[in-house]
Structures are given as structure tokens and as C-alpha cells.
C-alpha positions as CSV (number, residue, x, y, z in Angstrom):
1,M,17.7,-5.0,-53.0
2,N,14.3,-3.4,-52.3
3,T,15.3,-1.9,-48.9
4,T,12.6,0.8,-49.0
5,A,9.8,-1.8,-49.4
6,E,11.2,-3.9,-46.6
7,T,11.4,-0.9,-44.3
8,E,7.9,0.2,-45.1
9,S,6.5,-3.3,-44.5
10,T,8.2,-3.7,-41.1
11,P,5.8,-1.6,-39.0
12,E,2.9,-3.4,-40.5
13,I,4.4,-6.8,-39.7
14,R,5.2,-5.7,-36.2
15,G,1.8,-4.2,-35.7
16,R,0.1,-7.5,-36.4
17,R,-0.9,-9.4,-33.2
18,T,-2.4,-12.8,-33.0
19,W,-3.9,-14.8,-30.2
20,R,-0.4,-16.3,-29.6
21,D,0.8,-12.8,-28.4
22,V,-1.8,-12.8,-25.6
23,D,-0.4,-13.5,-22.1
24,L,-2.6,-16.4,-21.2
25,R,-1.5,-16.3,-17.6
26,A,-3.1,-12.8,-17.3
27,V,-6.3,-13.8,-19.1
28,A,-6.8,-17.2,-17.5
29,P,-8.2,-15.9,-14.1
30,F,-10.9,-13.8,-15.9
31,A,-11.8,-16.7,-18.2
32,A,-12.1,-19.0,-15.2
33,L,-14.3,-16.4,-13.5
34,L,-16.6,-16.2,-16.5
35,L,-16.8,-20.0,-16.7
36,L,-17.6,-20.1,-13.0
37,L,-20.4,-17.5,-13.4
38,I,-21.9,-19.6,-16.2
39,V,-21.7,-22.8,-14.1
40,G,-23.3,-21.0,-11.1
41,A,-26.2,-19.7,-13.2
42,M,-26.8,-23.3,-14.5
43,V,-26.7,-24.7,-11.0
44,N,-29.1,-22.2,-9.4
45,P,-30.9,-19.3,-11.2
46,N,-30.6,-17.1,-8.1
47,F,-26.8,-17.3,-8.3
48,I,-26.5,-14.7,-11.0
49,G,-28.8,-12.2,-9.3
50,L,-27.2,-8.8,-8.5
51,N,-27.9,-9.1,-4.8
52,N,-26.2,-12.5,-4.5
53,L,-23.1,-11.4,-6.5
54,A,-22.9,-8.2,-4.5
55,N,-23.0,-10.2,-1.3
56,V,-20.3,-12.6,-2.6
57,A,-18.1,-9.6,-3.5
58,T,-18.7,-8.0,-0.1
59,R,-17.8,-11.2,1.8
60,S,-14.6,-11.6,-0.3
61,A,-13.4,-8.1,0.8
62,F,-11.2,-9.4,3.7
63,I,-9.3,-11.9,1.7
64,A,-9.2,-9.7,-1.4
65,I,-7.5,-6.8,0.4
66,I,-5.1,-9.0,2.3
67,A,-4.3,-10.8,-1.0
68,V,-3.4,-7.4,-2.6
69,G,-0.7,-7.0,0.0
70,A,0.4,-10.7,-0.5
71,T,0.8,-9.9,-4.2
72,F,3.6,-7.5,-3.4
73,V,5.3,-10.0,-1.0
74,I,5.0,-12.9,-3.4
75,S,6.1,-10.8,-6.4
76,S,9.3,-9.9,-4.5
77,G,10.0,-13.6,-4.0
78,D,8.9,-13.9,-0.4
79,L,5.9,-15.4,1.5
80,D,3.9,-14.3,4.5
81,L,2.1,-17.1,6.5
82,S,1.2,-14.8,9.4
83,V,-1.6,-12.7,7.9
84,G,-4.5,-14.7,9.5
85,S,-2.9,-14.5,12.9
86,M,-2.1,-10.8,12.3
87,V,-5.7,-10.1,11.6
88,A,-6.7,-11.6,15.0
89,F,-4.0,-9.8,16.8
90,V,-4.6,-6.3,15.3
91,A,-8.4,-6.6,15.6
92,S,-8.0,-7.6,19.3
93,L,-5.8,-4.5,20.0
94,M,-8.3,-2.3,18.2
95,I,-11.3,-3.5,20.1
96,L,-9.4,-3.4,23.4
97,F,-8.5,0.2,22.7
98,M,-12.1,1.2,21.9
99,N,-13.3,-0.5,25.1
100,S,-10.7,1.4,27.2
101,G,-12.8,4.6,27.1
102,V,-9.7,6.8,27.0
103,I,-11.5,9.1,24.6
104,A,-15.1,10.1,25.5
105,D,-16.3,11.2,22.0
106,P,-17.3,8.1,20.1
107,A,-16.4,9.6,16.6
108,L,-13.0,10.7,17.8
109,M,-12.4,7.3,19.5
110,L,-13.3,5.5,16.3
111,A,-11.0,7.7,14.2
112,T,-8.1,7.3,16.6
113,A,-8.7,3.5,16.8
114,A,-8.6,3.4,12.9
115,V,-5.2,5.2,12.9
116,L,-3.9,3.0,15.6
117,T,-5.0,-0.1,13.7
118,V,-3.1,1.1,10.5
119,V,0.0,1.8,12.6
120,I,-0.1,-1.6,14.4
121,G,-0.7,-3.5,11.1
122,S,2.2,-1.7,9.4
123,L,4.5,-2.4,12.4
124,C,3.6,-6.1,12.3
125,G,4.5,-6.1,8.6
126,L,7.8,-4.2,9.4
127,A,8.6,-6.8,12.0
128,N,8.1,-9.6,9.5
129,G,10.3,-7.8,7.0
130,L,13.1,-7.1,9.3
131,I,13.2,-10.6,10.7
132,T,13.4,-11.9,7.1
133,T,15.9,-9.4,5.7
134,V,18.1,-8.2,8.7
135,G,17.8,-11.6,10.5
136,K,18.5,-13.4,7.2
137,I,15.8,-16.0,8.0
138,E,13.8,-17.6,5.3
139,P,10.4,-15.9,5.0
140,F,8.6,-19.2,5.4
141,I,10.2,-19.9,8.7
142,A,10.1,-16.2,9.9
143,T,6.4,-15.7,9.2
144,L,5.6,-19.2,10.6
145,G,7.2,-18.0,13.8
146,T,5.4,-14.7,13.9
147,M,2.2,-16.5,13.0
148,G,2.5,-18.4,16.3
149,I,3.5,-15.2,18.2
150,Y,0.5,-13.2,16.9
151,R,-1.9,-16.1,17.6
152,G,-0.5,-16.7,21.0
153,L,-0.7,-13.0,22.0
154,T,-4.3,-12.9,20.8
155,T,-5.1,-15.9,23.0
156,W,-3.5,-14.2,25.9
157,L,-5.3,-10.9,25.4
158,S,-8.7,-12.7,25.1
159,Q,-7.9,-15.2,27.8
160,G,-9.0,-17.9,25.5
161,G,-12.4,-16.3,24.8
162,A,-13.7,-13.5,22.7
163,I,-13.0,-9.7,22.8
164,T,-16.2,-7.8,22.1
165,L,-16.9,-4.2,21.4
166,R,-18.9,-3.1,24.4
167,S,-20.2,0.3,23.5
168,P,-23.6,0.2,21.6
169,E,-23.0,3.8,20.4
170,Q,-19.7,2.9,18.9
171,Q,-21.2,-0.2,17.3
172,E,-23.9,1.8,15.7
173,L,-21.5,4.4,14.5
174,Y,-19.0,1.9,13.1
175,R,-21.6,-0.6,11.5
176,P,-22.1,1.3,8.2
177,V,-18.4,0.8,7.3
178,Y,-19.2,-2.8,6.4
179,F,-23.0,-2.7,5.9
180,G,-23.3,0.7,4.3
181,S,-23.2,1.7,0.7
182,F,-22.2,4.7,-1.5
183,L,-24.3,5.4,-4.6
184,G,-25.8,2.0,-4.4
185,M,-22.4,0.2,-4.1
186,P,-21.6,-1.6,-0.9
187,L,-18.7,0.1,0.9
188,P,-16.5,-3.0,1.1
189,I,-16.6,-3.4,-2.7
190,L,-15.7,0.3,-3.1
191,I,-12.8,-0.1,-0.7
192,I,-11.6,-3.1,-2.6
193,L,-11.6,-1.1,-5.9
194,I,-9.8,1.8,-4.3
195,V,-7.1,-0.3,-2.6
196,T,-6.6,-2.3,-5.8
197,A,-6.3,0.8,-8.0
198,I,-3.7,2.3,-5.7
199,A,-1.8,-1.0,-5.5
200,A,-1.9,-1.4,-9.3
201,F,-0.6,2.1,-9.8
202,I,2.3,1.4,-7.4
203,L,3.2,-2.0,-8.9
204,Y,2.8,-1.0,-12.6
205,R,3.6,2.7,-12.7
206,T,6.3,3.5,-10.1
207,R,10.0,2.7,-9.7
208,Y,9.3,0.8,-6.6
209,G,6.9,-1.5,-8.4
210,R,9.6,-2.2,-11.1
211,H,12.0,-2.9,-8.3
212,V,9.6,-5.4,-6.7
213,V,9.4,-7.4,-10.0
214,A,13.2,-7.2,-10.5
215,V,13.9,-8.4,-7.0
216,G,11.5,-11.3,-7.4
217,S,13.0,-12.2,-10.8
218,S,16.6,-12.3,-9.5
219,R,17.9,-10.8,-6.3
220,D,21.5,-11.0,-7.4
221,V,20.9,-9.2,-10.7
222,A,18.8,-6.6,-8.9
223,R,21.5,-6.1,-6.3
224,Y,24.2,-5.7,-9.0
225,S,21.9,-3.2,-10.7
226,G,22.0,-1.0,-7.6
227,I,18.6,-1.9,-6.2
228,A,18.3,-1.9,-2.4
229,V,17.0,-5.5,-2.3
230,D,16.4,-5.7,1.5
231,R,14.6,-2.4,1.5
232,V,12.3,-3.4,-1.3
233,R,11.4,-6.7,0.4
234,T,10.8,-5.0,3.8
235,I,8.5,-2.4,2.2
236,A,6.5,-5.2,0.6
237,F,6.0,-6.7,4.0
238,I,4.9,-3.3,5.4
239,I,2.4,-3.1,2.5
240,Q,1.1,-6.5,3.5
241,G,0.7,-5.3,7.1
242,L,-1.1,-2.2,5.9
243,C,-3.5,-4.3,3.8
244,V,-4.2,-6.5,6.9
245,A,-5.0,-3.4,8.9
246,I,-7.5,-2.2,6.2
247,A,-9.1,-5.7,6.2
248,V,-9.4,-5.4,10.0
249,L,-11.1,-2.0,9.7
250,L,-13.8,-3.8,7.6
251,Y,-13.9,-7.0,9.7
252,V,-14.5,-5.4,13.2
253,P,-17.8,-3.7,12.3
254,R,-19.2,-6.9,10.8
255,L,-19.1,-8.9,14.0
256,G,-18.0,-6.5,16.6
257,S,-15.8,-9.1,18.2
258,T,-12.7,-11.2,17.6
259,S,-11.0,-14.2,19.2
260,A,-8.0,-16.5,18.9
261,T,-9.8,-18.4,16.1
262,T,-10.2,-15.3,13.9
263,G,-8.5,-15.5,10.6
264,I,-7.6,-19.2,10.7
265,L,-6.5,-20.4,7.2
266,W,-6.8,-16.9,5.8
267,E,-3.2,-17.1,4.7
268,L,-4.1,-20.1,2.6
269,Q,-7.0,-18.2,1.0
270,A,-4.9,-15.1,0.4
271,I,-2.0,-17.1,-1.2
272,T,-4.6,-19.1,-3.3
273,A,-6.2,-15.9,-4.5
274,V,-2.8,-14.5,-5.6
275,V,-1.7,-17.7,-7.4
276,V,-5.1,-18.1,-9.1
277,G,-4.9,-14.5,-10.2
278,G,-1.8,-15.3,-12.2
279,T,1.0,-14.1,-9.9
280,A,4.0,-16.4,-10.0
281,L,4.6,-18.0,-6.6
282,K,8.4,-17.9,-7.2
283,G,8.2,-14.2,-7.7
284,G,9.1,-11.9,-10.6
285,A,5.5,-11.2,-11.8
286,G,2.6,-9.6,-10.0
287,R,-1.0,-9.2,-11.2
288,V,-3.0,-7.1,-8.8
289,W,-6.3,-7.2,-10.7
290,G,-5.9,-10.9,-11.2
291,T,-5.6,-11.3,-7.5
292,I,-8.9,-9.6,-6.9
293,C,-10.4,-11.9,-9.5
294,G,-8.8,-14.9,-7.7
295,A,-10.4,-13.8,-4.4
296,F,-13.8,-13.5,-6.0
297,I,-13.4,-16.9,-7.6
298,L,-12.8,-18.5,-4.1
299,E,-15.9,-16.9,-2.7
300,L,-17.9,-17.8,-5.7
301,V,-16.9,-21.5,-5.3
302,G,-18.1,-21.4,-1.7
303,N,-21.3,-19.7,-2.8
304,I,-22.0,-22.3,-5.5
305,M,-21.3,-25.1,-3.1
306,L,-23.9,-23.6,-0.7
307,L,-26.5,-23.1,-3.3
308,S,-26.1,-26.4,-5.2
309,N,-26.1,-28.9,-2.3
310,F,-23.9,-31.1,-4.5
311,I,-20.9,-30.8,-2.2
312,S,-20.8,-30.2,1.5
313,E,-19.8,-26.6,2.4
314,Y,-17.6,-28.1,5.1
315,L,-15.2,-29.2,2.3
316,I,-14.4,-25.6,1.3
317,G,-10.9,-25.9,2.7
318,A,-10.3,-29.1,0.7
319,I,-11.6,-27.4,-2.5
320,Q,-9.4,-24.3,-1.9
321,G,-6.4,-26.6,-1.5
322,T,-7.3,-28.3,-4.7
323,I,-7.7,-25.0,-6.5
324,I,-4.2,-23.8,-5.6
325,I,-2.6,-27.0,-6.8
326,I,-4.6,-26.8,-10.1
327,A,-3.6,-23.1,-10.5
328,M,0.1,-24.0,-10.0
329,L,-0.1,-26.7,-12.6
330,V,-1.8,-24.3,-15.1
331,Q,0.8,-21.7,-14.4
332,R,3.6,-24.1,-15.1
333,S,1.9,-25.3,-18.3
334,L,1.4,-21.8,-19.6
335,A,5.0,-20.9,-18.7
336,R,6.3,-23.7,-20.8
337,K,4.2,-22.6,-23.7
338,A,5.3,-18.9,-23.4
């Protein structure tokens, strides 16, 4: 028996990796993005220009940041359908507060409004989490209910119209948050990268992140392992609310107003971005950077439709619905091969 030879050859054998060892579900979104860039360049030479791609990335900021929060919720085995309505509600409260004039200094008013927005968004997420966990209501039904509540409250606050930021000084002070840049990079893109990097660290490098994946994989096993399942799920909803608040902070300076129609179908786009990014809709696996890639893919599809004139831009909702179905079919196919 040549035990020594076998032992010495084991590390070499284990060290060899082939293409079969690659997680195709993690690579697929980036391969799709590359293919989409090639197709876009073939359709219109202006598509691949730096300015166009920067504009596309900037416009994807709202959905991308919301989708980062959705990655935590979906990875834990839940679903949040209220994010679009939550955006409208939180943005309405922010603008109403800024219009109240309770603080004379515009800079201090803006800073206070930003803090208030983060608090309100987090509380909305907390409400969704508690209704789901303490109330023992399925997340689909719970967030479907809060979606109606947030949208209804926004309609009531706006009296069916729009809520507009009135102070020109505040508008001028706030405008660079969306339209400004830092070292040549648009601020929304920089904020996307910062939020995603923090989220990736939490999901991949912390105990809470491991608990999210464990809860999404099997709640019973996680509970028997000593994990506080309900707390993990509730915190995921709070993270979702926090990400909605950050998206609102970027959204308000863009238009300076909001209404009951703000954020309609954003929940579909956020979920689509998460699924296209490789996160399993049933939970148990989360890919934050893939989510950002998925959000960028959605915006690129719309941009290609606009530049090509092959397909009406009014069909974007239908295209997004098709994309999420295709993404689910691809995920299931890759899962069977794994």
C-alpha cells in the first residue's frame, strides 16, 4: 500500500477546479449583463457610451437600493409587496415635514428631514415584520395589506393630487444629492456601491447574515439550532424599510414631489432584480451584488427598447414580467444540474 503517495496527491487533486465547480447561478446574471451590453451596442452605437451607461445606472438607483433590502427579506424566506407604496408614503411625509417650516435653517431642516425619513422607513419595515412574525400572517398577505394601507394614506395626505416641495432654497440645496457627482461619479451610483458593500458585508461576513440564510433554508432546523427565527425575519424587514428610506432620499430631489401613483409596480421590479441576480425566491441563498446586476439589467432593457424602436417602451412592464419568469426557469434548471 502506497499510503504516502496517496496522501501527497490528495491536496493536488482537491486543488484542481474545473468549470463544473463554478456556481452558474452566481455567474449567470453577469453573463446576461455582458450579453445585453453587446446586444445594445449592436442596436445603437450610442448605447455603449459612458454618458448613456452612467445615466442608466443613475436611473436604476431607486430599484437597486430597494432590491438590496429585498435580498435580505427573500433570503430569509419572506416577501415584501409593499415597497412601492412605502416609497410614496415615506416620501409624502418627508416633503410635508419640509414644507411645515418648523425649522428655519434650510440645511438643518434638510438634515432633520433625512433622519426622519430613515426612522419612518425603518418603522414601516418593523411594522411589516411584526405583522408577519408576531401576527403569524403569511408575508404575502401581510405586505399586501400594508401595501393598501401605505397607498391609501398617501392618497389621503395628498388629497388625490401631488405633494410638492415648495421652498426653492431647499430644492436648490437638495438637488445635488441626485444630480451631483463626486470625483466624476454620479452620487446615486456612489450611494448604490456604498449600500451594496455594507449589505454584502452583513450578509456574507456576519453572524446575522449566516442566520438569514439558515432561516431561509429551513426555519425548523434554524429554530432547533438556537437561532431566534422571528427576530432574524423582523430585522430583514427593517433593513428593507431602511433601504426604501435611502431610495426616497434619492427620489425626492429628482422631482421634488410625490403622489399616490409614486412607486407603482416598484415591488415587481425589485423582486425581479433580486431573482435575476441569482437569489432563490424560496429563500436560503442571497446574492447582493447579483441583485445590483439584476437592477441594472432591467434598466438596460428599458434603455435598449427606447433606443432601438423595435419594441414599444410601453411594454416594459410586460417585458419585466417575462424576465422574472425566464429567470425562475433558469434558476430551476441550474438547481437541478447542481
